[in-house]
C-alpha positions as CSV (number, residue, x, y, z in Angstrom):
1,M,-8.0,-21.5,49.6
2,Q,-7.3,-19.4,52.8
3,T,-4.9,-21.1,55.6
4,S,-5.4,-20.6,59.4
5,S,-2.6,-19.6,61.4
6,F,-2.5,-23.1,63.0
7,S,-2.7,-24.7,59.5
8,G,0.4,-22.5,58.9
9,A,2.1,-23.8,61.8
10,Q,1.9,-27.2,60.9
11,Y,4.0,-26.7,57.2
12,L,6.7,-26.7,60.2
13,S,6.2,-30.0,61.4
14,R,5.8,-31.2,57.4
15,G,9.0,-30.6,56.4
16,F,10.6,-31.7,59.3
17,S,9.2,-35.1,57.9
18,L,10.4,-34.2,54.1
19,I,13.8,-33.1,54.7
20,W,14.6,-37.1,55.4
21,Q,13.0,-38.1,52.0
22,K,14.9,-39.8,48.9
23,G,16.3,-37.2,47.0
24,I,16.1,-34.2,49.7
25,R,18.6,-35.4,52.5
26,R,21.5,-34.0,50.0
27,F,20.7,-30.6,49.7
28,V,20.1,-30.3,53.3
29,F,23.6,-30.4,54.4
30,I,25.1,-27.7,53.9
31,P,22.5,-25.4,55.3
32,L,22.2,-27.6,58.3
33,I,25.7,-26.5,58.9
34,I,25.5,-22.7,58.4
35,N,22.7,-22.6,60.8
36,L,24.9,-24.6,63.6
37,I,28.1,-22.3,63.5
38,L,25.7,-19.3,63.3
39,L,22.6,-20.2,65.9
40,S,26.2,-21.3,68.3
41,V,27.7,-17.2,67.7
42,A,23.6,-15.6,68.5
43,T,23.3,-18.2,71.3
44,F,27.2,-16.8,72.9
45,F,26.3,-13.0,71.8
46,A,22.1,-13.1,73.6
47,M,23.4,-14.7,76.7
48,D,26.8,-12.7,77.0
49,Y,24.9,-9.5,76.0
50,L,22.3,-9.9,78.1
51,A,24.7,-10.9,81.3
52,S,26.4,-7.6,80.8
53,W,23.0,-5.4,81.1
54,Y,21.7,-6.9,83.8
55,D,25.2,-6.2,85.6
56,S,25.2,-2.5,84.7
57,L,21.6,-2.2,86.0
58,Q,22.5,-3.8,88.9
59,Q,24.7,-1.4,89.6
60,S,23.5,1.8,88.3
61,E,24.1,5.2,90.0
62,Y,20.4,5.9,89.5
63,A,18.3,5.4,92.2
64,V,15.3,5.1,89.9
65,V,17.0,2.3,87.9
66,Q,17.6,0.2,91.0
67,W,14.7,1.0,92.4
68,F,12.8,-0.5,88.5
69,V,15.0,-3.5,88.8
70,E,14.5,-4.7,92.4
71,N,10.4,-4.1,92.3
72,L,9.3,-4.4,88.5
73,G,12.1,-6.1,87.2
74,W,10.1,-9.7,87.7
75,L,7.5,-8.4,85.4
76,F,9.5,-6.9,82.7
77,W,12.5,-9.1,82.7
78,P,10.8,-11.7,80.6
79,L,10.0,-9.6,77.9
80,I,13.3,-8.1,77.8
81,V,14.7,-11.8,77.7
82,I,12.3,-13.0,74.7
83,G,13.0,-9.3,72.9
84,V,16.5,-9.7,72.9
85,F,16.5,-13.4,72.2
86,V,14.4,-12.9,69.3
87,M,16.1,-10.1,68.0
88,V,19.7,-11.2,68.3
89,F,18.8,-14.8,66.8
90,F,16.1,-12.7,63.9
91,L,19.4,-11.1,62.9
92,F,22.2,-14.3,62.9
93,A,19.4,-16.2,61.1
94,F,18.9,-13.4,58.4
95,L,22.7,-13.6,58.1
96,A,22.6,-17.7,58.0
97,N,19.5,-17.0,55.1
98,W,21.4,-15.2,53.2
99,I,24.7,-17.0,53.0
100,A,22.3,-20.2,52.9
101,A,20.5,-18.8,50.4
102,P,21.9,-20.4,47.0
103,F,21.5,-24.2,48.9
104,N,18.2,-23.7,50.1
105,G,17.1,-23.0,46.3
106,L,18.4,-26.3,45.7
107,L,16.3,-27.4,48.3
108,S,13.3,-26.0,47.8
109,E,13.8,-27.4,44.1
110,A,14.2,-31.1,45.4
111,V,11.4,-30.9,47.7
112,E,9.2,-29.4,45.0
113,R,10.3,-32.5,42.6
114,H,9.1,-34.8,45.6
115,L,6.0,-33.0,46.2
116,S,5.2,-33.3,42.1
117,G,6.5,-37.2,42.0
118,E,9.2,-36.4,39.8
119,T,12.0,-38.4,40.3
120,Y,15.8,-36.6,40.8
121,R,18.5,-37.5,38.0
122,E,21.6,-37.0,39.1
123,E,22.4,-35.4,35.7
124,A,19.5,-32.5,36.1
125,F,22.0,-30.9,38.4
126,S,24.6,-28.9,37.3
127,W,27.5,-27.1,39.5
128,G,28.1,-24.6,36.4
129,G,24.7,-23.4,36.5
130,F,24.0,-23.6,40.2
131,F,27.4,-20.4,40.3
132,K,26.1,-18.9,37.5
133,D,22.7,-18.5,39.6
134,I,24.4,-16.8,42.0
135,P,24.2,-13.0,41.8
136,R,20.4,-13.2,40.5
137,L,20.5,-14.6,44.2
138,M,22.1,-12.5,46.2
139,G,20.1,-9.8,44.1
140,R,16.9,-11.1,45.4
141,E,18.1,-10.9,49.0
142,W,18.8,-7.5,48.5
143,K,15.5,-6.9,47.7
144,K,14.4,-8.9,50.8
145,L,17.1,-6.3,52.9
146,A,15.7,-3.4,51.7
147,Y,12.5,-4.4,52.5
148,Y,13.3,-5.3,56.5
149,L,15.8,-2.4,57.1
150,P,13.4,0.2,57.3
151,R,10.7,-1.2,59.6
152,A,13.3,-3.4,61.6
153,I,14.7,0.6,62.3
154,G,10.8,1.3,63.1
155,C,10.5,-0.8,65.3
156,L,13.4,-0.6,67.6
157,L,12.5,2.7,67.8
158,L,9.5,1.7,69.2
159,F,12.0,0.2,72.0
160,F,12.6,3.7,73.1
161,I,9.4,5.0,72.8
162,I,7.1,2.2,74.5
163,G,9.7,-0.4,76.0
164,P,7.5,-3.1,77.6
165,I,5.6,-3.6,74.6
166,A,8.3,-3.1,71.8
167,P,9.7,-6.4,72.3
168,I,5.6,-8.0,71.2
169,I,5.8,-5.8,68.1
170,W,9.2,-7.0,67.0
171,F,8.3,-10.5,67.5
172,I,5.2,-10.2,65.3
173,F,7.2,-7.9,62.7
174,N,9.7,-10.7,62.9
175,A,7.4,-13.6,62.2
176,W,5.9,-12.0,59.1
177,M,9.4,-11.6,58.0
178,T,10.5,-14.4,58.8
179,A,7.6,-16.3,56.6
180,I,8.4,-13.6,53.9
181,Q,11.6,-14.8,53.9
182,Y,11.0,-18.7,53.4
183,I,8.0,-18.9,51.0
184,D,10.2,-16.7,48.7
185,Y,12.4,-19.4,47.7
186,P,9.7,-21.5,46.2
187,L,8.1,-18.1,45.1
188,D,11.9,-17.4,43.6
189,N,12.7,-20.5,42.1
190,H,9.6,-20.0,39.5
191,R,11.1,-16.6,38.4
192,I,7.9,-14.8,40.3
193,P,9.3,-11.3,41.3
194,F,9.6,-10.0,44.7
195,A,6.7,-7.7,44.5
196,R,4.1,-10.1,43.6
197,A,5.6,-12.7,45.9
198,L,4.8,-10.1,48.7
199,D,1.3,-9.9,47.5
200,I,1.0,-14.0,47.2
201,V,2.2,-13.9,51.4
202,R,-0.5,-11.7,52.0
203,C,-3.2,-13.3,50.4
204,K,-2.2,-16.0,52.9
205,K,-1.7,-13.6,56.3
206,A,-3.0,-15.8,58.3
207,G,-1.2,-18.9,57.3
208,S,1.3,-16.9,56.5
209,F,2.0,-15.4,60.5
210,G,1.0,-18.8,61.9
211,F,4.7,-20.4,60.0
212,G,6.5,-17.0,61.0
213,A,5.4,-17.2,64.1
214,I,6.2,-21.0,64.9
215,I,9.9,-21.0,63.5
216,M,10.6,-18.3,65.5
217,F,9.6,-19.9,68.6
218,I,11.4,-22.9,67.4
219,T,14.6,-20.7,66.6
220,M,14.9,-19.7,70.5
221,I,14.6,-23.7,71.3
222,P,18.8,-24.6,72.0
223,V,19.6,-27.7,69.8
224,V,16.7,-28.2,68.3
225,N,16.8,-24.6,66.3
226,I,19.9,-26.2,65.2
227,L,17.0,-28.2,62.4
228,I,15.4,-24.7,61.6
229,M,16.7,-23.9,58.6
230,P,16.0,-26.7,56.5
231,V,13.4,-27.5,58.5
232,A,11.8,-23.8,57.5
233,V,12.9,-24.2,53.9
234,A,10.8,-27.4,53.3
235,G,7.8,-26.8,55.0
236,A,7.4,-22.7,53.2
237,T,7.6,-25.0,49.8
238,A,4.7,-27.7,50.9
239,M,3.3,-25.1,51.8
240,W,3.7,-23.0,48.3
241,F,3.1,-25.9,46.7
242,E,-0.7,-27.0,48.5
243,Q,-1.9,-23.4,49.6
244,Y,-0.5,-20.6,47.3
245,R,0.4,-21.8,43.6
246,D,-3.5,-21.4,42.6
């Protein structure tokens, strides 16, 4: 079944309703706290960087830079602001997902149990099994990082080549990577190799991109973005369960 960008984006609202369900709520707390701390740091970092950068441009001794700021700043400044926020928030979100990966995996499992109608049993969870699985989960995150870094570096180089357009390309790339990041949680729970996971996500390009893009937009909205990590994990799991399994 093919998914559109719009239907992919709809799964984020589905995730919001899922995280409040019985048997799922207990797995939301730790990812929520990790996301809150790192997003607060990211917001401070992005605003401080933009303020200092803008001041340095205004005080530049080069006439061409001053002319650009005074005459074309209104046109390119919004794109630059969006580009910086997307870059900073995504990097911090990537770090948050790295730290929270074991807990996000548990949340994804809980959501899948709920969707399949399976009742949660306390004895089914084992802290010993959880800690035993952490090295494998961290190995999976390394594979995502190895996939992400060379492509991210290539996109960042575009800021020096086609500056004003580069933020748009950066957003598109990170929307795609965000979709991979979250949809991979249920795939990894089923021990699907990362290379195969990429193929599965590519088969549903429109839905995957729409899902990743709406996450990127909401990540830049203060307060609302606090819930984005657990909501995205739940939404991605529902999306996989209903659209990707076959």
